[in-house]
Every structure is written in C-alpha cells, then in structure tokens.
N, C-alpha and C positions, 0 to 999 in steps of 0.2 A: 475494572469491574463494568466500564465502558463496552466494552466488545462484546460480540453476538455468540450466544451459546456453544454454538459449532464450533469456534477458535479456540484452542487451536487444535487443529484435523485430530483427526488418529495415526493416522501414519503422513509423517513428516517430509517424508525425502521420497523423492519417486526415482526411479533409476534416469542414468543420464543417456541419454540414445543418440547422441550427437549433434542434435538439433536444439539451441538455446531457445526457450521461451520467455518473452519478456512481458510481465506485466504493465498494462496502462492504463493507469485508473482517476480520475480527477472529481472523487465523490459521486454520490447520488444527482446531486441537482447540476447549477450551469456548470459547464467545467470552462466557461468564458475564452472557450477557442482553445485551451492548451492541447486536448488529445489532436488535433490537424496540425497546432504548432510542432507538436514533439514529431510526429509522426513523417509528416513532409521534410522538416529537420532533418532524420535520421534518413530516412529511404531518397536524400539527394544524394547519397553514395551507395554505392554496391553492396549490400550484404549478401553474407553467403552461410550457410545452416541456422538461420534466424526467425525466429516465427513471433509476431507478435499478438500478444491475449488483451484488445482493446475492452475494459469492462465501463458501462454507462449505467446510468438512471435512469428512468421511464421518462422521468418530470427533466432533463435535461433537454434543454429547446434545439439543441445542434446535433442530435442524432441525425436528423435526414441527411444535412449536411455531410455528415461524418462518413454515412453511411455509403451517401451516392459516389465521395470522392473513394473511399475504399472500392469502390464497385468496377471505378474507372483508374484508380492507380495502380493498388496493389492489393487486388485481392486474395493472390496468390501468398500471400505476405501475412494479411494481419485476417485475425477470427474476432472480428465484433460479436459481442454478448450484449445486450440491455438486460437489466434483474435479472440474472443467469442462475437459477439451482446449484444445490452446491455450491456454493462461492468458497467454503473453505479450501477444497479441496480444489476447486480451479487455480485457488491463490499457490498453493501447494506445488501443485505441478511444474509452477513458473522454476526460474535461475533468480531474476531480480525485479526488481518495481519501480518502474517512472511513475512520480504519481503527485499528488497534493500535501499539504500537508495539515492533513484536517486529522477525524478521529482514527481512520483508515490505519494509519501508520498505527496504530498499536493493534490490529490486527493483523496484520504484516509482518509486524513486529514479531507478534506469536508464535512465527511461522520461522523467522529467522533468516531474512528473505533480506539480502543485501538492501539498500533504495540509494535511488536520487530522488530527493524531493525538490519538486516548484513550488511554492506558494501561490495560492489564486485570490488571498484575500489578505486583507489588514493582519488579521489576529491570527493566521499561521505565520507568522516569521519569526518570531520569536523560539515561539512554539518549536521549529523546524528547524533554527537553530541551537537548539536545544540537545534537539534530538541528536544532531551532526558530532555534539563535544560528547556523547558518551557514547558513540562509537563509530567504528572508522568503517565501519560497512554501509554507514547510513551518509550521503554527501549530498548537502542542503546550496542548491545553484542559486538560492535568493528569489527576489517576485520574477510574475511569468513577466509584467509589464519592462521589468528592465534586463529580462533574460538574454544575456548571450548565446546565439546559437555556436560559436565554435567552443565556448565552454562543456553544453550540452553534450555535443560532438565527440569532444575531448574523453571527458569522464566516461558515454556512453561504452565507446570502443577501450577505452581501462578496463573497466567490468568485462566485457566480452573477450576480451584475452586475455583476461587473468584467472582461469580455469579453478586454480586453487581457491583463489579466494571466494570464488563465487560458491560452488560445494563446500567447501570447509566452512563457510562461516552461517551455515544452515545450522551449524548448532551453536552458535552467538546469541539465545534465546532471549530477549530482553525484558518480555513479557508474560509471564506463564501462565497467563488465561485463568488465574486461581482468586482474581480481584475480588469476586461479587461475594465469593466466600468468604474472606476477611472481613465486608464490611458485614455481611449479615452476621457477623458473630459479632462483631463490635455490638451492633444493635443490639445484641441479646445479653452479651455482657452490660451493657449499661443498662438493661431493662431491668436484670436481675437485681444490679446494684442501686439503681433507684428502688425498687422493690424494698429491699433490705433495709436502706435510709431513711423511708419514710413510712411511717406508723399505717398499718391498714385501715384504720378506722378514716383514714383521708381520703379513701378511696372512694 
C-alpha cells in the first residue's frame, strides 16, 4: 500500500542487451555516504559490460560530492540521476539493485529485481533481515557502519556472473502492487458493517 502508483510498471522485463545495468539507490534523503562507498569499492576492480544507474533524492546533502567523484573517476561507467522522471521504468531497466533497506525495497520487489540490501539506519536492520529470509534473491549484508567490503564485492560478483539467477528471478515478484486496493476495500467493508450494526438515528 505504501508504494507509488506507477509501481509495478506495465512492462517489467527489458531485453537483455549484453551490458548489465546495476541500480544503486539509498533513499530520497541523506545516503550516509553509502553511494560513494559502494561505487568506490566495486570500481576498484575491472568491470566489463557493467553500467551503474545511481538514483539519489534532491535532498541528499552528498549529491555534489557524488557528482564530482563520478565525473573524475567513472563517468563512462555511471549514470547519475537526481529525482528522475519515470522512476518505475528506470528501475525496471536494471538487472539488480544495491540499495538501502527502506520503503524503496517494496517498489523494487514489485518489479522482481534481485537486491543487495545495506541498512543505513537502525530501523532498517530487522526489516532488511526479514526480506532476506523470504527470498533467495535478496542478500542482506548488514549495516553500512559494519559492512565488510569483501562481502559486498563477493556477492556483487556472484550476481553479475549468474545470468540465470538475475534474469529468471525477475519473475519472482514479492509485492504485487495491489495493497492500496486491499486497504481501500477493507475500509469500505468496515464502513458497510458499521452502518448495518448502528441504527441510522445515531448518526
């Protein structure tokens, strides 16, 4: 019920064109340095046929530093977007996501993308752990504060190398996007029941 109306997008699967597109997003606000940590860690290694799609909110105070780093270090490998339009279609164009454990997980799950989750806040830890328990396509690496760079690199290369895992799990949709309809129907049902149970002269 909390996901934006454009999720899931109408066209969930995009053609595989050889280059893998990796979504990196850590919410609409302060990313706590997670974006540059992930990018710098992964780009230490030679990566072929990889494109990073980095999505950040306009209220992230680190946007300038992120933009400057990308310009100097990885402009040919990274597409940096701030508050992009057609966000659902952009997410759906990617092969898997590296992201925070906030509410955006529901939106990415509605598309069926495999995820590497890194918690950037205390209230994301249990939430992220629970996601990893219900799907093999969700890998929770713990909180950013204690993240082992080797774990990030190892899991990343596992997902990149396993074409079958990445492409087939697009069909493992954990969120169907119909929650708002169910909530609305429950409200209507409750209203109808209440009106039947309470005499009209009490209104």
